[in-house]
C-alpha positions as CSV (number, residue, x, y, z in Angstrom):
1,X,190.2,203.2,231.6
2,X,189.8,205.9,229.0
3,X,187.5,208.9,229.5
4,X,186.9,212.3,228.0
5,X,186.6,215.3,230.4
6,X,185.0,218.6,229.4
7,X,187.3,220.9,231.4
8,X,187.3,223.8,229.0
9,X,184.4,224.0,226.5
10,X,184.7,221.2,223.9
11,X,188.5,220.9,224.0
12,X,188.5,217.5,225.7
13,X,191.7,216.0,226.9
14,X,192.1,212.2,226.7
15,X,193.0,210.9,230.2
16,X,194.3,207.5,231.1
17,X,193.0,206.8,234.6
18,X,194.0,204.0,236.9
19,X,191.3,203.5,239.5
20,X,191.7,200.9,242.3
21,X,188.9,202.1,244.6
22,X,185.5,202.2,242.8
23,X,183.9,203.7,245.9
24,X,185.5,207.1,245.5
25,X,183.0,209.9,245.9
26,X,184.0,213.4,244.8
27,X,181.7,216.3,245.2
28,X,183.4,218.5,242.6
29,X,184.1,218.6,238.9
30,X,186.1,215.4,238.7
31,X,183.2,213.0,239.3
32,X,184.0,209.3,239.0
33,X,181.2,206.8,238.6
34,X,181.1,204.2,241.3
35,X,179.4,201.9,238.8
36,X,181.7,202.1,235.8
37,X,184.9,203.6,237.2
38,X,184.8,206.2,234.4
39,X,184.9,209.9,234.5
40,X,181.5,211.5,233.9
41,X,181.2,213.3,230.6
42,X,179.3,216.6,230.9
43,X,176.8,217.3,228.2
44,X,176.7,220.3,225.9
45,X,174.8,223.3,227.2
46,X,172.1,223.6,224.6
47,X,169.3,224.2,227.2
48,X,170.0,225.6,230.6
49,X,166.9,226.1,232.7
50,X,166.5,228.5,235.7
51,X,164.6,226.9,238.6
52,X,163.5,228.9,241.6
53,X,165.1,227.0,244.5
54,X,162.3,228.1,246.8
55,X,159.8,226.0,244.7
56,X,160.2,222.4,245.9
57,X,157.8,221.1,243.3
58,X,159.8,222.6,240.5
59,X,163.0,221.2,241.9
60,X,161.5,217.7,242.0
61,X,160.6,217.9,238.3
62,X,164.3,218.6,237.5
63,X,165.1,215.2,238.8
64,X,163.1,213.3,236.2
65,X,160.8,214.8,233.6
66,X,162.7,217.8,232.2
67,X,165.4,217.1,229.6
68,X,167.5,220.2,230.0
69,X,171.3,219.9,229.7
70,X,171.8,221.9,232.9
71,X,169.6,223.3,235.7
72,X,170.3,226.6,237.5
73,X,168.9,226.4,241.0
74,X,168.3,230.0,241.6
75,X,168.8,231.7,245.0
76,X,168.8,235.2,243.5
77,X,166.1,237.0,241.4
78,X,163.5,234.2,241.5
79,X,163.5,234.0,245.3
80,X,161.8,236.4,247.7
81,X,163.9,237.7,250.6
82,X,161.9,235.8,253.2
83,X,162.5,232.5,251.3
84,X,166.3,232.8,250.8
85,X,167.3,230.4,253.6
86,X,164.7,227.7,252.5
87,X,165.8,228.1,248.9
88,X,169.5,227.6,249.8
89,X,168.8,224.5,251.8
90,X,166.6,223.0,249.0
91,X,169.1,223.8,246.3
92,X,171.9,222.0,248.2
93,X,169.5,219.1,248.8
94,X,168.5,218.6,245.1
95,X,172.1,218.7,244.0
96,X,172.8,215.9,246.5
97,X,169.9,213.9,245.1
98,X,171.2,214.3,241.6
99,X,174.6,213.1,242.7
100,X,173.1,210.0,244.3
101,X,171.1,209.3,241.2
102,X,174.3,209.4,239.2
103,X,175.8,206.8,241.4
104,X,173.0,204.5,240.7
105,X,173.0,205.0,237.0
106,X,175.6,203.4,234.8
107,X,174.8,206.0,232.1
108,X,175.7,208.9,234.4
109,X,177.6,210.6,231.6
110,X,174.2,211.8,230.3
111,X,173.0,213.5,233.5
112,X,172.5,217.3,233.5
113,X,174.9,219.7,235.2
114,X,173.7,221.2,238.5
115,X,174.3,224.9,239.0
116,X,173.5,227.1,241.9
117,X,173.2,230.8,241.3
118,X,174.1,232.6,244.5
119,X,173.1,236.1,245.4
120,X,175.3,239.0,244.5
121,X,178.5,239.9,246.3
122,X,177.1,243.0,247.9
123,X,174.0,241.3,249.4
124,X,173.6,240.0,253.0
125,X,173.0,236.5,251.7
126,X,176.2,236.1,249.7
127,X,178.5,234.7,252.4
128,X,176.0,232.0,253.5
129,X,175.3,231.1,249.8
130,X,178.9,230.5,248.9
131,X,179.6,228.6,252.1
132,X,176.7,226.3,251.3
133,X,177.6,225.8,247.6
134,X,181.3,225.1,248.5
135,X,180.4,222.1,250.6
136,X,177.6,220.9,248.3
137,X,177.3,218.4,245.5
138,X,176.6,221.1,242.9
139,X,178.8,221.0,239.8
140,X,178.8,224.8,239.3
141,X,178.5,228.0,241.2
142,X,177.0,230.9,239.1
143,X,177.8,234.4,240.1
144,X,175.4,237.1,239.0
145,X,176.3,240.7,238.0
146,X,180.0,239.9,237.6
147,X,181.9,243.1,236.8
148,X,185.6,242.6,237.5
149,X,188.2,239.8,237.5
150,X,188.3,240.3,241.3
151,X,184.8,239.0,241.6
152,X,185.9,235.7,240.1
153,X,189.1,235.6,242.2
154,X,186.9,236.0,245.3
155,X,184.5,233.2,244.6
156,X,187.3,230.9,243.3
157,X,189.0,231.3,246.7
158,X,185.7,230.6,248.5
159,X,185.3,227.4,246.5
160,X,188.9,226.4,247.2
161,X,189.4,226.0,243.5
162,X,187.2,222.9,243.5
163,X,184.1,224.1,241.7
164,X,183.4,225.1,238.1
165,X,182.5,228.8,238.0
166,X,180.0,230.4,235.7
167,X,179.4,234.1,235.7
168,X,176.7,236.4,234.4
169,X,177.5,239.4,232.4
170,X,174.5,241.8,232.7
171,X,175.8,245.3,233.4
172,X,177.7,247.8,231.2
173,X,180.8,247.4,233.4
174,X,180.7,243.6,233.1
175,X,180.3,243.7,229.3
176,X,183.3,246.1,229.0
177,X,185.4,243.9,231.2
178,X,184.2,240.6,229.6
179,X,187.6,239.5,228.2
180,X,189.4,240.2,231.5
181,X,186.7,238.4,233.5
182,X,186.8,235.4,231.1
183,X,190.5,235.0,231.8
184,X,190.4,235.4,235.5
185,X,190.5,231.7,236.5
186,X,191.1,228.3,235.0
187,X,187.9,227.3,236.8
188,X,185.7,229.8,235.0
189,X,184.0,227.6,232.4
190,X,181.1,229.6,231.1
191,X,179.9,233.2,230.4
192,X,176.2,233.7,230.8
193,X,174.4,236.6,229.1
194,X,171.9,238.5,231.3
195,X,170.1,240.3,228.5
196,X,167.1,241.5,230.6
197,X,169.1,243.2,233.2
198,X,171.5,244.5,230.6
199,X,168.8,246.2,228.7
200,X,167.5,247.8,231.9
201,X,171.0,249.0,232.9
202,X,171.8,250.4,229.4
203,X,168.3,252.0,229.3
204,X,167.6,250.6,225.8
205,X,164.3,249.3,224.6
206,X,163.8,245.7,225.8
207,X,162.8,242.8,223.5
208,X,163.5,244.6,220.2
209,X,163.1,242.1,217.3
210,X,166.5,241.0,216.1
211,X,168.1,242.5,219.3
212,X,170.1,244.9,217.2
213,X,170.3,247.3,220.2
214,X,172.4,244.9,222.3
215,X,174.2,243.1,219.4
216,X,177.6,244.6,220.3
217,X,177.2,243.2,223.9
218,X,176.2,239.7,222.6
219,X,179.2,239.6,220.3
220,X,181.6,240.9,222.9
221,X,180.7,238.1,225.3
222,X,181.1,235.4,222.6
223,X,184.5,236.8,221.6
224,X,185.6,236.9,225.3
225,X,184.5,233.3,225.7
226,X,186.4,232.1,222.6
227,X,189.6,234.0,223.6
228,X,189.7,232.0,226.9
229,X,188.1,228.8,225.6
230,X,184.9,229.1,227.7
231,X,181.3,228.2,226.9
232,X,178.9,231.1,226.2
233,X,175.2,231.0,226.9
234,X,172.6,233.4,225.4
235,X,170.1,235.2,227.6
236,X,166.5,234.3,228.3
237,X,163.5,234.8,226.0
238,X,160.7,236.1,228.2
239,X,157.6,235.8,226.0
240,X,156.4,232.3,226.9
241,X,153.5,232.5,224.4
242,X,155.7,233.1,221.4
243,X,157.3,229.9,220.3
244,X,158.3,231.2,216.9
245,X,160.0,234.2,218.5
246,X,161.9,231.8,220.7
247,X,163.0,229.7,217.7
248,X,164.2,232.8,215.9
249,X,166.2,234.0,218.9
250,X,167.7,230.5,219.4
251,X,168.8,230.4,215.7
252,X,170.2,233.9,216.0
253,X,172.1,232.9,219.2
254,X,173.5,229.8,217.5
255,X,174.6,231.8,214.4
256,X,176.3,234.3,216.7
257,X,178.3,231.5,218.3
258,X,176.5,230.8,221.5
259,X,176.6,227.2,222.7
260,X,173.1,227.2,224.1
261,X,170.4,229.3,225.7
262,X,169.2,230.0,229.2
263,X,165.5,229.4,229.7
264,X,162.8,230.2,232.2
265,X,160.2,227.6,231.5
266,X,160.3,223.8,231.0
267,X,158.2,223.9,227.8
268,X,161.0,225.8,226.0
269,X,163.6,223.1,226.6
270,X,162.8,221.0,223.5
271,X,163.1,224.0,221.2
272,X,166.5,225.0,222.5
273,X,167.7,221.4,222.4
274,X,166.6,221.0,218.8
275,X,168.1,224.2,217.5
276,X,171.5,223.9,219.3
277,X,171.9,220.3,218.3
278,X,173.9,219.4,215.2
279,X,171.6,218.4,212.3
280,X,172.0,215.1,210.5
281,X,173.3,217.1,207.5
282,X,175.9,218.9,209.7
283,X,177.0,215.6,211.2
284,X,177.4,214.0,207.7
285,X,179.3,217.0,206.4
286,X,181.6,217.0,209.4
287,X,182.5,213.4,208.8
288,X,183.2,214.1,205.2
289,X,185.4,217.1,206.0
290,X,187.5,215.0,208.3
291,X,187.8,212.2,205.8
292,X,188.7,214.5,203.0
293,X,191.4,216.3,205.1
294,X,192.9,213.0,206.2
295,X,193.0,211.7,202.7
296,X,194.7,214.9,201.5
297,X,197.3,214.7,204.3
298,X,198.0,211.0,203.4
299,X,198.7,212.1,199.8
300,X,201.0,214.9,200.9
301,X,198.6,217.8,200.2
302,X,198.0,220.6,202.6
303,X,194.4,221.2,201.7
304,X,191.5,219.1,200.4
305,X,188.6,219.9,198.1
306,X,185.1,218.7,199.1
307,X,182.2,219.4,196.9
308,X,184.2,222.2,195.2
309,X,185.2,223.9,198.5
310,X,188.6,224.0,200.1
311,X,189.1,222.1,203.3
312,X,191.9,223.3,205.6
313,X,192.9,222.4,209.1
314,X,190.8,225.2,210.6
315,X,187.7,223.5,209.1
316,X,188.5,220.2,210.8
317,X,188.4,221.9,214.2
318,X,184.8,222.9,213.7
319,X,184.0,219.4,212.3
320,X,185.4,217.8,215.4
321,X,183.4,220.1,217.6
322,X,180.2,219.1,215.8
323,X,180.9,215.4,216.1
324,X,181.9,215.8,219.8
325,X,178.5,217.3,220.5
326,X,176.7,214.7,218.5
327,X,178.6,211.8,220.2
328,X,177.8,213.2,223.6
329,X,174.1,213.2,222.8
330,X,174.1,209.7,221.2
């Protein structure tokens, strides 16, 4: 049985698996379908939607009607102190429901990732949060306000190395330590920008058109992610009445190198999905790049020429990435 596993960004490794027991149930990253016996392929992270875990109605919608690539079931900022325990229980419950749905669905490779954002390490809720997530069916634990590699080491130990870790970079110290944080664990898969908190911490003007005042931070996070082959997610756009502004910010994020955008309302999911998906033109160009390069190699040439432009090996890497995203969405 052949399967692609998205362990580190889009650099999939081809695995040859021999499975004799189709009733295996794993509650961690290496999920095997009881229906097909194949490893589940995680989707690209074009749209990642925060859901307050204290809101049962919102959680129920994530099971069916919202087409995000991942859901962050939030125990932190979106939950009042007196709702933390309920939110924790409901987040664990909805992740279990998603896992059960995957088992019943032969197309489980298309199901969204489930992420639980815990409260910060200095809060009184942190220990209960990580204990609950470690034994849950969630795919990912998301750590807010990450500032040092030690923060990652701590949560990796708590997860016994069996969960994907995402971390939020939303403080000056976190941004300045981004590269060290990104390399802290092989289980760290994604860096998430916290642009709202960052603007507040830096004391810069929030929501400036073009985001020039936090541009260095945005680029720093993308660079750190690429050094350590992680995904990178752009921060939220908070003006829910400004679709054009959201589109422009999604395009900017894509042009900067982000893999997708975090979102705070279901109505914004389609916009992010469209902008962070390869276009038909990009897909066709990627195919032509690969073909031109293979033809050149076959003839003994080191480079190819396509529509008057040089095609080298470095161009094929991006072409393959585009086609991997497109194939996962097909």
